[in-house]
N, C-alpha and C positions, 0 to 999 in steps of 0.2 A: 204963227202956226205952220208946221211943216207942210210942204207941198207933197201930195201923195198921188201916185199913179196906180191904178188897178190893172194888172197884167192878166188877161184871160188866155189861158193855154188851151188852144183849140187846133193843134196841128196834127194830131194823131190819125193813123190810118184805119182805126176801128176794125182791126183784123178779126177780133173775137166776136164783134157784133154782126159782121156780115154785110153791113151797109154803113154809110157815113152817119155815125151817131149824132154828130153835130146837127144833122138835118132832120132827125126823126121828130115826129110831132110830139109836142109836150104842151098840154093845155091850150091847144089850138094854134100853136106856132112852132117853128123849128126850135129845138132845144137850145142851140147856140144863141139865137135871138133872145130867148127868154132869159138866159144867164146874163147876156150883155145888157139887157134892159135893167136888170137889177143893179148891175155895176154902174150904169150911167146915172141912176137915181141916187146913188150913195154920195156921201160928203167928201168925195175925192176931186182932184183937179183935172184928172186925165184918165182915159181908158185906152189901153193898148191891147189889141186882139192879135194874138200870134197865130197865123194860119200856116198850113203846110199841105197835107193831103187834101184834095178837093177844095183848094183855096178859092178858086173862082166861084164855085157854087156857094161856099160859106160866105164869101164877101157879098154875094148878091142878096143873101138873107138879111144883111145888116143895112142895106141901102135905105137911106132916108130915116133910119132909126134915131140918130142923134137929134135931128130937128124935131122929131115927134115928141121927144121928152125935154126939149128946150136946152140941150147941151151940145156944143159944137166940138168939144175937145175929145174926139175919138180918132184913133189911128189904127189901121191894119198893117201888120208887118208879116211878110211871107218868109218863113224859115225854110230855105231850100235844103237844109240838112236835117229835116224833121225825122227821117228814118234812123238817124244815129241815136235817137232817144230824147227824152224830155229835157235833158240838160241844155241841149242846143236851143230849144224854144225859150227856156228861162233866160239864157244869155241874150237872145235876140230881144226879148221883152224888156229886160233890165237895161240893156244898152239904149233902147229907144226912150225909156222913161228917164234915164239919166241925162240924155241929151236935151230933154225937155225941161230939165231942172228939178226933177223929182228928188225928194229927200227921204222918201220911203216908198216901198212898193207892197202891194197885196197880190200874192200869187193865187189865182182863182182857176179852178178846173172847169172846163166846159161840160163835164158830164155829171156834175152834182146838181140834179134837177131841183132840189129844195133850197138852193141858195137864195137868200133874199137880201134886199137892201138893208134891212135891220141887222142881219148877221154881219154884213160887211162893216156897217157903221159901228157895231160893237167892237170890232178890231181897231177901227180908226181912233176911237177915243182913248185907247191905251198906248198910242204910239210915242216913240222917242227915237233919237238918232241911233241909239244902240240897242233898241228893243227888238225882240221877236215876240209876236202875239199870234197865237195859233188857236184853231178850233180843237175841241176835244170831244171824241165820240167813241163809245165802246172801248174805253181804255186806250184809245189811239190818239196821238197828237198828229194832226194833219191839216190839209188845206180846208178852207183858205188860210193862208199864213201871211202875216205882215212882217216885213224885214225893214229895219231902219237902214240908213245909208252906210253905216259902218260895216254892213254885211254885203254890200254890192259886189266887191271884188271876189269874195268867196262864192257868191251866187254865179258870177260870170265864169268861174273856174271849175264849176261842176262838170262831171263827165258822165256819159252813158244815159241810162234810163231811170236811175233811182231818184233823181230829182232832189228837191230841197230837203227832203227828210234826212239826208246825210248831215245837214247842219243842225237839225233839231235833235237828233239822237244823242242821248246822254246829257242833254242840257235841260231836262224837265224842271229842275229846281229853279232855273233862272228865266224860264219862259212864262209869260203871262198867258193864261188859258181862258177861253170862253167855252161854256158848255153848249154844244150844238148836236144833239142826238141824231138829227136828220142828215148830218154829214156822213154817216155810215152808208147812206144810200147813194150809189153811183151806178151808171149804166154801162157796164162792160159787155153785156149780152142782151139779146132780145128778151130772155127770161127776166133779166133785171128790170127791163122797161115795163114788162107786164106786171111784175110784182110791185114796182114803184107806183104805177098807175092805180093798182088796186088799193095800195096804202093811202093814196091821195083821196080816193073816193069814199073812204070809211068815215 
């Protein structure tokens, strides 16, 4: 079975949010910690958390998390070029995963509060060296997205802030999709957080 690393992209500056959204409370803990807990409980071999803005504060929220869930293979990577866009964080995460021997990566955003271990595992069971497996929501193909190793070079060569969607666009016929309606909910603004919390409480 292929070795898989989950790359949690958490380097952004949260300009629209007005405060570090990685650190906002979600279900009684910082959002980043909640997302990483879900990743650590999935059937992957390694979790790489890419930090950038507010790196020290974000890293502090993850302290002792891996032992708490019985998994030791977690790494934080600081992307000093985070302001150049998401592509630089993807590159940092994939390079770290590749060095550790990963044969597939799952790109996971730190601001999708409803991501669960189950959703991640649904991606993992579909993997192969050449595969792309993505979530589908509101007629959008997006994160979390699994890329087999044959895509690593293209991932590392991405530029700017558009991220891995460049590789997904136009390939919908060859991409394996999992339906995940909650993926449409992310936290770009405080209003998003309030709306997402209200949805959770229904």
